[in-house]
N, C-alpha and C positions, 0 to 999 in steps of 0.2 A: 182501457181498464186492462185489456187483454193485453195491449204492447208491455205496460207495466210489468204483467205479471209474468210474461215472458222474461222480462228483462231482470226479473228478480229470481225466477227461475234458473236461469243461464246463471247468475253471481251465487247460486247457492248450489249449481254444481261446482262451479268455479273455483269457488269455496273449500267444496267436501273434495276436490281431486285436488286442492295443493295443501290441506292439511293430509290426506294419504300418503302425496309423496313425501311430505316434511317427515311423518309418522316411519316412513317408510326408511330415510337416511338417520333418522335415530335408533331405530332399530337396529341399522349395521353397528353403528357404534356399543352400544351397548346394548347388545344379542348373548354377549358369551355365555350367560349358564344358561340361555338355552338355545344355544349349539352344543353345549360341552351332555344336555339332555337327550339331545334326541342323535346325535350323532358321537357315540361312544369310538374312539379311535381303535381300541383292541378289535371292536366284534364288525370293525367293517374296514380296518385298516384308514380309517380318514382321517385326515389332517387337521381339522375344524376346533379343538379340544384346545390347539395351542394358537394362544390368542393374548394379544397384551393384555395385564395385569391392569394395566391403567386405560387412561381416556387417551390412549392414543391412537385411537380407531384399530379395526383388524387387523391382526396378523397371523391371520390360519394359514394354513395350506390348502389349495384347491381340490375337490373331492374327486376320487377315481372312477366317478361317472359323470366327469363334467358339469356336476350341479355346481351353483354358486352358493355362497352361505348368505346371501341376502335373499336365497328363495324360500330357504327354511325358515330365514327369522319371521320371515313375511307371513308363511305360512302356519306361524304358531302366533299370530297375532289375534285370534280369534274373530270377529265377524269382521272385522276391517280387513284381516288378511284375506276374507275368502271373498267379500266384495273385490280387494285389489285384482286378486285371483280371478276375477271375473271378466274385469276390463283386460285383454293380454296386452305385452309390450308392442305391441305389433301396429291394435289399434289407440291406443295412446299417444302415441308418437314419439316411439323407445330412441335412442340414437343408436346403431351401430356399435359405437366406440366405447359405449359401455357393456359389451358383451364381455365375457372373459371365456379363454377357452381353454381346456384342460390343457395342463404344461405349459402354459403364458405364464411369465415370470411379473408379481406384480411389486413386487420391492419388498421396502419396507417402509411401512404407512410416516406421515410425516411427523413431529411434535410440533402438538398442540391441533391433531385432524380429530375433530370431533366434540368442540368444545361447546359445541349446539347443543350437546345431550341437555334431558330434563335436570334439573337440579337433584331431583329425590335420585340420580341414577348415577350421579360425581363422586370416585373415587377422591378420597380424603388426599388433599397435597401433600407432594414429600417432604414441602419442611414442616409442617404439621406433625410428623412421623420422627419417631426417635432414632437412633441409631440403632438398635436391635428389628427394630420393623422393618425399617430399608433392607436388615440385611438378610432378615428370615422372607421377607417376601423377594430378597434375590438370591436364596439360594433354591427356595422353588422354583422361579422361572429356571433357575439353572436345572436342577432335576426334571422340568417339564422339556426344556430344551434336551436334554439326556436322552429321555424318552422320545424325545420326536427322532434325534438324528438315528438314533437304534431305530427306527421306523424307515427312514428316507434309504439307511444301507440295505436293508432288506430288498430295499426296493429296487434301488442301483443292482445290486447280487454281486456275486464272486465269480471273478472271471479275468479275462484278458488284462486290467487294466492293473488287477491285484496281482498279477503274474510278473508283470512287466516291471511296477515297484519292486517285487520282490527281489530279482534278480537285482536289480540296478542298488536298493538297501543292500544285496549280499554281497555286492564287489567292495561297498563302504567298510561291510563287520570285516570282509575277508581283511582288507586291508588292517585293521586291528591286529586281526591277529597275528599277522607278516610282522609286524611291529616289534609284539612283543617276543618273536620269536629269532628276530634278526638279532636282537639285543645278543642272546648264550653263542648263536652262530658266529657273527663278528667279533666279538671279543678277545678272544684268543690271537686272532691274526694281526685284529688293529693295534692292539699293545706292543706286539713283537715288531710290526710293520712300523711304528713312531718308536720305538726305543723307550715304552714306559718303564719307570723303576715299578718296582712292588711297592713303594706305596703308594702311586699312582692307580693300580692295578682293580678292576673291581668296580669303581666310578662309576663306569659305563653304564652297567644295570640298573644302577641305584637313581642316577641322574635321568634317565628314561623316564622309570615309573615316575619321578617326583614333578615331571613337565607334564607328563599324563593324568596326574590326581589333579594338578590346577587348569589344566586344559577341560577334564570332564563338569568341572563347577565350573568355570566359566561359561563355557560354549554351549551346558547344559542349561543356566538357568540365559542364556542371552537366545535362546531359541522358544523361549516363552516370549520373549518382546520382540528379535525381529524375525520371529518363523523360522520354521526346522528345515525345511528346502535352504533355504539363504543361508542359515550358518553352518550348514551340513558342508556345503561350496566352500564355503570362505574355510574352514578346518582343514579340510580333506584339501583342497590348495595352499594350505601352509604347510600341512604335512609332505606333501608330492615334493612343493618347491627344495623344503628344508633337507630332505632325506636324497634328494637330486644332489644339490650343493655338497652333501658330507661326506659322498663318495668323490671327491676333488679338494677337499681338505687337505695341506700337508700335518698341521700340529695338531699334537692331540687335546690343548686345549680348545681349539677352535673344532675340533671335530667333537666335541663333548658337546658345546653349546648349540650346534646345528641337531644333532639328534634329540638334544632336550628340547630343543622348539620342532621339533620335527612331533615329541610325541606330547607336546603341549597342543597341536596341530589334532595328531590323531584320540587325543582324549575326548575330545567331541560327540567320534562317531558312536560310540555306546549307546548313550545317550538318546540321541538325538534318531537313530536309527528306528531303536524300541520305539520311541515314542510318536514318530511320525506312522510307523506301519499299522499300529493298536487304533491308528483316528482312521484309517478306513479300512477297518475290517468289519464286520457283525459278530455281535458276540458270541452267536454259535461258532464261528469260524475263528476267531481270535488265541484262543490259547493252542492250537493247532498249527497254525501258521506261524505264529510268535516263536513254537517249539524247531520248527523246517527250518526259520532265517536262521536260527541260532547253529544253523549245522553251518556257516559261512564259515563263522569262526577258526571250525575244525579243520577245512579246506584252504584257508589261509596258513597255518601250522604245518597241514600236508606241503602245502605248494613252496611255503621256504625252505620244509627238510629237503625237498627233493632239489632245488635250487643248490641248496648249501652242498648237497653231495655231489652235483654234478658242476660245481661250477667254483667252488674255495679251492678245492685238492689240487686242482690245473693251476700252476705257480707257474707254465709256462706259456700262457695267456695275457700275461703280464707286458707293457710297453714303455718304453722310455717319452720323457717325454721333456724335452731338456738336458741337462748334465746332472739335475737335482733330483726329478720327479720321474719316480715310478709308478704305475696305476697298476697293482698289482691284483689277480685274481678276486678277492675277497670287495673290493671296489666296484668287479660289475657284478657282483652279488648286490650290491646295497643299490645299482640301478634298474638291478631286474626287480628287487623286492619291492620297488616305486610304481609299475605299473599298475599293480590291481587299481590303487589310489588314483593314478592318472585316468584309468579307465572309470571308473566309478565319478569323476567328474565332469567327464564327458557325457556319459551319459544322464546324469543329474540333472543335466541342462534343460533337456526335454521331456523331466516331468513337472507338475503341477504342486504349488503350497497346500499342505493340508490342509483341506476344505475345514476342518473341527477347528484348527485355528483360527484362521477366517469369522468364522461364526464368535470366535469367545472375544476378538479383538475389534468387532463391531464391523464387520465389511463384509458384510452379507451378500450385494452383489456376488462379488469374487467367490464367497463358497458358494452359489445357487451355481455358477457359471462351470465351476470344479465337478459337482456333483453332478451335475448334467455331463459332462464330458467323463466321467466315470460309467455312467448310466449308459449312454449310447454306445460308449467302446464296449461293454459286457454284451450290451443286444446286440449289436454289431457281428460282435465275435459266436454270436448262439446263433446268429441267422435268422433275427427275428430286429431289422431295422424300423419296420415299423412302427414298436413299442415305443408310447410317449410319455415322458418324463413327468408324472403329473404334479410333481411338486409347484407351487406357486408364490409361497408367502413363506417369511422365516422367523421364528420365534425372538422375541427380541427381550432379553434378560436385562431387568432393570441395572442401569450405572449408577452408582454410589458419587459421589461428590469425588471421595479419596483416590478412587478407583481412575476416574475419569483423570483426576493432578497425576496420576502414575505414568499413566502413557502422552502424559506432556513431551513433546520431541527435544523439548531444551532441559530436560531431566539430566541429570549425570546418566548413565547406564551403569558406571558400577553400584550406585546406589539404587539404581531398578533391580539387580540384580537381588543384590543383599537386601533390601525391602521384601522381592518374592521370599528370597530363602527363608528370612524371618517367618515369613508364614506359614513355612511349609511346619513349623512347629507350633500352630495354631492350632485351637480345635477345628475340626475333629480328626484332625489328621494328625496329631504332634504325636500322640504314642505309637503309631504307625511308623513311623520318619524314624522312631528310635529304634525300634524293633530290627524294621527294616536295615539301620545301619548296623545294625550290630549282627547280626545272619551276613551281611556283605562282609563285613569285616574277619568272622571268624574262618568263612569259607574259601574267601584270597588266602587267608594266611596262611594255613592248613595246605591249601593246592599250592599256592606260589612258592612259599617254604618247602614242601617236599618234592617239588620240580625241583628246586634248586639241589636239595639233598640226593636226590636218588643219583642223578648224572654222576653227581661228584662221589659220591661211592662207590659206583661202578669203576670210575676213573681211581680210585684209590686200591678197588680189588685186584685192574688191572697193574697197577703199578706192582703192588705185592706181587705178582705172580710173576711180575717181568723182573725185580729183583731176585726172586727168587734161583732166577737161573741164569745169573750173573756169573761168572766162569774170573775166579780169580789167579793171579800169573804172581811168586813169588822170587827172588833171587834171582830174575834172569841176567842173560847178558848175551849180548845180540850187538855183531860187528858186523861192517859192510855189509850191510841188510837195505835192501830197496822196499819202501811200505806203498802200495800203488791201491790198495785196496779200503774195505773200509775196515776198521775195528769197531764193532757194538756191544755192547753192556762187559764191560770188562774195568776189572782192576788190578795193576800193578803196583807191586808192592817192591822196594830196594833194586829195583831193575837200574842197569847200566847200559847204556846207548853208545855205542862208539865206531863213529863213520858212517853212520846211519845214515838214509835219504829216506826224505818222508814229502812224496810229487803226488800232486794229482787225488788224495786222499782223503777222506773224511773221519774223523773220531766223531763214535755216535754213543752217548753216554759212558763215556771210557772216562776212568781218574785215575791218576799217575801219584802216588804217594811215596817220598821219599825216594827219588828216583833221578838218575844223574843221565845228561845229554851233552855227549862229551863231542866238536868236531860235526855236529847233525847239519843237513840242509832241509828245510821245509819249505814246498813251494804249492802254492794253489790248494791248501790246508783249508778247511771248514770244519767245524765243531760245534757240534750241538748237546747240549747237557754236558759236557766234556769240561775235566778240570784238572790243574795241578799243581800238586798239594804237596809244598817244601819239599821242592825241587831244586836242580842244578842243570845252568843252562852254560857250559865253556864252550868259547869258539863254535859258536855257531849263528847261523844266518836265516832268515827269515823272509821270504817273498811272498807276496802277495797272498795271506794269510789271515783269518780272522784272529788270533793268537795273541790278546794284548793285557791289559794288567788285569783288567776283572776274571783273566781264566788263569791268571800265575797267582793265587793262594798261598804269600807267606815263601816264594822263591825268588832263588838269588838269580840274576842274567849276566854274568861275567863276560866282557869282550864279543858280546855278539851285538848284531846288528838286526834290524828292521825295516825293509824296504817295502813300500807302496801296499802297506797294510789295508784292509778291507775296511771300510770306516760302516757308522751305522748298526744297523741290526739286518740280517739275511734273511728271507723269509724263502722258508720251504717247507715241503709238506710232512717231511720228517720232524719238523718240530714238534709234533702234535702226532703220535705214532698209532694213537686210536682213533683220528679224528674221523674217521668214514664210520668205526662203531659208534663215534657218539651221532651221528648225523640218522643212522637208522635205527637206532634207540630212540630216540625223538620223533622219527616218524612212526613205529609203531607204538609207541603211546600213545601219538596225536589218532593214529585213525583205530585205537583202540577205543575210542568214545564215538563212531559211528554207529553201534549199536545200541547202546545206550540212547543216542542221539534218536534215533527209527523209534524204541519203544517210549521215549518220552513226548516225542510230536503225536504218537496212537492214542494213549494213555491221559495226555492230560488234560482233557475233558472229560472223560471216563471216572477217573479216580481222586480227580482234583488235584488242584495246586497245592495246597498245603501240607500232602499227604505225600506228593513225591516230594517235594523239597526237604520234609522232617525226613522221611522216612529214605531218602539217597546221603543224604547229611548225615545220619547214624548207623548207613552202612561201612561207607565210609573212613568214618571212625573205627569203627570194629575191624573194616579192613587191615588197618595199620598194626595192627598185633601182631598178624602175620609177619613182618618184617625184622621179626629176633628170629624168623627161619633165616631170614636172606644170607644168605653165607658164600653163594657164588652167582655170578654173574646173570645166568639164566632164570635164577630163582627171584633176582633185584628186578629182572627186565618181567617179569610174569608179574609181578607184585605193582608194578607202574602202570602197567597196562589194566591190571583188574580194579586200583585205585580210580585211574582214570575212566572206566566205563560206571564205574558205582556216581560216581560225582556229576558226573556230567549233567544227568538229572536234576540232578539243584542247583545249577547255574540255570539250566533252559526255564524251570518252575519259578526263579528269583526275577527271572526278567522281565516273566509273564506277571507274576506279582506285582512286582514295581510299577509297569507300565498304566497297569491296572487301577491300582489302588490311591494314585495321586490324580485329584480334578486337574484338566487341561489348563487354568492359570497355572499352574507349576508343575506339571508332568517332566515337563524336560529341568526343572530344576531339582526339583527331588530326584530324579533320577541320577543327575549330574553327584548331586551331593553322596547318593550312596555309593556311584561307583568312582568318587574320589577316595572315599573310606576303602572301598578296594586296593587303588591301587596304593594305597599309603600302607595298607598291613601287607604288602606285594613287599613294599621296600623294607617294611622289617621282619616277614619274611625271610627273603635273602642276604641279611644282615645278620640274624639270628639262627638257622636253621644252614646258613652257609661257615659259620664259625666252631660249628661243632660236627662238623665233618672229619672225619677219621680221629676224633678224641672218644665218642661215646655214643652209641642208640639208644639206652633209654630216655634222655632228655626229649631228643626232638618226635620219638615214637608217642610218649606219652602228652608230649605237647600236642601233635597234631590230634590226637586221638580225643582228648578233654575238648579242644574247642570246635573239634569240627561236630561231636557228639552236644556240648553246648548249644553252641548254635543252630543245631536241628531245634534240640528244641524249643527255641526260644523261636522260631520258623512257626511254629505247631499253635503260637498262640497269636497269629496273625488272624486277618479275617479273611473268610472265604469271599473268593472277586469271580467263581465262577460264574455268577449271573448277573453280576455287575454290569449296569451299560457305563457309558466313559461318561462321565461329570465332566 
């Protein structure tokens, strides 16, 4: 009997132990509500609230104190928990492999884990839920993931890793600034070197902006599918290769193609750079450091202006490659301007992908590795290498069947981008997308339009002043005279030149009207902006000159001969007497944004994105009215600097707001669409404002003022993103 009683007692004890163990495992799978009640993440920086909403097993992060959520769940089970706690793992045959250490990554729970949970605690099957219910659950998951990710970035801290990425992405953004300025600086020299007729002039500026427009939309959308780093690497490589190639091509048509493809590549820089950097910044650092990043665009403009000033006027730097190929200094300038892009490609290869993108695409292991790398890099830089990364589980948002299909690799890339783009106009981001597009368009239309109008107005003022100093000679007669010096800014009417010699000399802005050249000799003569109108040449000889039919307007040539005429277009710095001045003006205008950059970075989080955006655009629009008083070069330059300094805060604020308003799965696409609207406005601004130069001041001033003020008022209606976490 005693033996039977002992056997029954042992059996009962064993059954009780089995029941306790089963209850412990069940509590592990259905203890989410208990975890949340016992472990508020906001109070103790615990990540235990972030578990799966379904029955896929626990997916919370481990506690900073090293305790595993299992112990909390067991301790909340009443008497059984206390009994279970009375029997320590050490005395109950605890397996060391079950111990979860602080900072040890536990991965993502396998689907189906925890199916042995009690029926009463089993969640409703997804197939029994409506589409709206599934979407609601996913949004809830994404909100929890956003809060969770914010806490992780706070634990990782802001340090060496963010500064390394700051300078790498800064080089990419600098490349975008360089590309914009290269267009204006290269245009006059390239069109002259390639003998572009007036009908083809100006196409370079428009076609580059068109390439950037399509590039922003394409690369921004693709970055939401293929990753920030990967797309940025490819887009910068495309830009660098075709920018370098464009410096060697001969025909203007091929040059346009190369610059358009180069613009298509660099078009992805702005949307990807800001999306990428925003995803590795904590909320309290995001506004300030995204604003600091904007300074690299200004640095790109300064770099391009300085290189143009130092290289393009030195036409003596050119060299020949064969009998017909000339590599002039403007081509050297194009090569030098590709260097920031090449540097960005090299540096970017050493940086990791955005961990937020990894989480969004379900690559949780890769995301954890990047986050741990960020944490360890920053802690080592602080002198705290012993600090352990306490995160060990990652929240898994619910995936809808339609969304899973969109990630199917066999699907067409263009359809993926288009489907993501259409989701930018779904609730709740539809209204924000329309408002952002309006603000981007108006700000860009005013900025790029005035950027074209300002320098051209200055050129017209200079040309008017130059023309006012013209010397007019009438009814002169010169016989047996040798011209071996430069004639500049002169008009000769009804002159007679008899037995005169023009040797090794230059005509610069000289016009001969109703004049006669009898038995004259022309050798090694070049003419810049000079013409012979209604003139007569009798028994004259031309050797190695560039005087041809294009410069002989309604003139007669009698018994005269031309030998070894210079063919093609002659490149000399004197083609644009104001080139130095134009480069200097652009340099000053770009440098003027430095104070605005500093102010916007320091105040972005203090006065808010929207106040800075709307206020900057309204002030920029008001400043346009002072252009009525711009009657001199110095006044116009002052107004250019003032306008640039006021508008830069709007650009910085708009970049920050756009990056923060869109969810992660649409951030690149939405930003790319807005930047594409920016480049479309740049094309229209170039065409419209460029056609009004020298005609009237009223239309450009009123147009720029109205669109800037209107865009600023729309910007004030956007939601405030200062307190947002990245969804």
